[in-house]
N, C-alpha and C positions, 0 to 999 in steps of 0.2 A: 504493500500500500504506500509506503514512503516513496518508493521509486516512481510510482504513478503520479503522486502528488507533485514531486519535484519536476517530472516531465511536463505535467500540465501547467505548472507555474512558469517553467522555461518557455513553453509555447506561448503562453499568454503575454509574457514580457517581450518575446520576439515579435509577436503581431503588433502590440501596442507601440513598441519602439520603431518598427518598420513603417507603420502608418504615420507616426509623427515625423519621421525622417522624410517620407514622401510628401508631406504637406508643407515642409519648410519653404519650398519654392514659392508658395502662395504669399509669403511675406515679402518676396523680392519683386513682385509684379507691380509695374507702374499702372495703377488702375485708371488714372486720368488719360494716359496715352492709349491704353487698350480700349477704353470706352469710346474714345474718338474714332479709332479704327473700326470698331464693331458697328458703330452707328452709321458708317458710310461717310463719304466725302460731302462736306457742305457745298452748297451751290457756288459755282465759280472757282472751286479749288482743284480742278483737274490736274494742274501742274504738280500739286503737292501729293495727291493720292492716286492719280491715274496711272494705269499700266497700258502698255502697248505690246501686243503679241503678234509676231510675224512667223508664219509657217512656210517652209520651203522644201519641196520634194525633189528639186533638181540638183541640190548640192551633192547628194550621195544617192546612188541608185538603190541601196538597200535600207535606207533610213530616212526619217523626216527630221529636218533641223527646225527647232523652235527657238526664236529669239524673243526674250522678254525684257522690255525696258520699263523702268519705273523707279519709284522712290526707294531709297536705301532704308528699308524697314527690317528690324530683326524678325527672323522666322520666314521670310519670303522664300528663300532657297529651300528650306525644309518643307514648306507648304507645297511648293511646286513639285518637288520630287515625290512627295506623298500622293499628290493628286495624279501624277503620271503613273505611279505604281498602281493606284486603285483603278485607273482607267485601263489597265492591262498593258502598259508600256514598260519597256526596259530601257534605262538610260545607258547608252553606249559611251557617250562622251559628254562632258559638261565643262563649260568655261564661264567663269564669273569675273567681272571686272567693273571698276567704277567708270562712269561715263566720262569721256574726255571733255565734255562741255560743262558738266556740273558734278562736283564730288558727292552731292547728296543723292544722286541718281545712279542706278546700276544697270548693267546690261548682262544678262545671263543667257547663255546659249546652251541648249540641250539637243543632243543628237539621240533620237529615240527610235526604237523598233517595236512593233507590235508583238506581243507574246503569242497571240492566237493565230 
């Protein structure tokens, strides 16, 4: 019985500490910035929040090249790769760089192939 109680207590402590450790990142979120991004771009602020996507099937015969230009916001690259993966695409190549015209904007190029 003592071993079972110690095992149960260890499991309980592990779950509680794991949950607390997982929730620490919520303390670091900039809620004002995230609410602005979630609510969408205010009227007339396309330059600040707008993205431009260009698809090209002629650059490579076996893949599609997607070029995404937009503001340099944390998480855009991760969101794009997750969206491509959920759409059934495999990223073959990826290039990310700051825009030569404006440092606050980025240009990400993805070379993707369909998994299906």
